[in-house]
C-alpha positions in Angstrom: -12.0 -0.9 32.9 -12.6 -0.1 28.8 -15.9 -1.9 27.9 -16.3 -3.3 24.3 -18.0 -5.7 22.7 -17.2 -9.8 21.9 -14.1 -10.8 20.5 -14.4 -11.2 16.8 -12.0 -13.7 15.0 -9.2 -12.4 13.1 -10.7 -12.4 9.6 -13.6 -10.2 10.8 -12.3 -7.3 12.3 -11.3 -3.9 10.1 -9.9 -4.2 7.2 -8.6 -7.8 6.7 -12.5 -7.9 5.3 -12.0 -6.3 2.5 -8.7 -6.1 1.6 -8.4 -4.8 -2.4 -11.1 -2.2 -0.6 -8.5 -0.9 1.3 -5.8 -0.7 -0.8 -8.4 1.2 -3.2 -9.1 3.6 -0.8 -5.9 4.3 0.6 -4.1 4.6 -2.5 -7.0 7.0 -4.2 -6.5 9.2 -0.5 -2.8 9.1 -1.5 -3.4 10.4 -5.0 -5.8 13.1 -3.7 -3.4 14.0 -1.1 -0.3 14.4 -3.2 -2.5 16.7 -5.7 -3.8 19.2 -3.3 -0.3 19.0 -2.1 0.7 20.0 -5.7 -1.3 22.7 -6.1 -1.4 24.4 -2.5 0.6 27.7 -2.1 0.6 28.7 1.5 2.9 31.7 0.5 6.7 32.4 1.9 5.2 31.8 5.9 4.0 28.1 5.3 6.6 27.1 2.5 8.4 24.9 5.6 5.3 23.6 6.9 4.4 22.4 3.0 7.6 20.8 2.6 8.1 18.8 5.9 3.8 17.5 4.6 5.5 15.9 1.4 8.4 14.5 3.1 6.3 13.0 5.8 3.6 12.2 3.5 6.1 11.2 0.7 8.1 8.8 3.4 4.7 6.7 4.2 3.6 6.4 0.0 7.5 5.2 -0.2 6.9 2.3 2.5 3.7 1.4 0.8 5.3 0.8 -2.5 8.3 -1.3 -0.6 6.0 -3.2 0.9 3.9 -3.7 -2.4 7.1 -4.5 -3.7 7.9 -7.2 -1.1 4.7 -8.8 -1.6 4.5 -8.5 -5.4 8.0 -9.9 -6.8 8.1 -12.7 -5.2 5.0 -14.3 -6.4 6.2 -12.7 -9.7 9.3 -14.9 -9.7 7.1 -18.1 -9.1 4.7 -17.8 -11.6 6.2 -18.3 -14.6 7.9 -21.5 -13.5 4.6 -23.0 -12.6 3.0 -21.8 -15.6 6.0 -23.6 -18.1 5.8 -27.4 -16.5 8.2 -29.5 -15.5 11.7 -28.8 -17.2 13.1 -31.8 -17.9 14.8 -32.1 -21.5 14.3 -35.6 -21.7 10.5 -36.0 -21.9 9.0 -35.5 -24.8 
């Protein structure tokens, strides 16, 4: 049996407490790892390893950007319609 502390409500678990800080942390981690992968020169024997790492880290970054677009684009479509007010041509 695994012992654990008292159950916390969902809002007090992990990254849901600080969502903006979490996104900034992981975006910074992605930029730093991308920079170090670009300057890393493993030689002829490790070139396949570098290509595999770049492919897998690129996949994670691509999935993150797609998820971000799924959240942000629907918001952008709703905001202009709310900002312009009612669209009735008969109202002076």
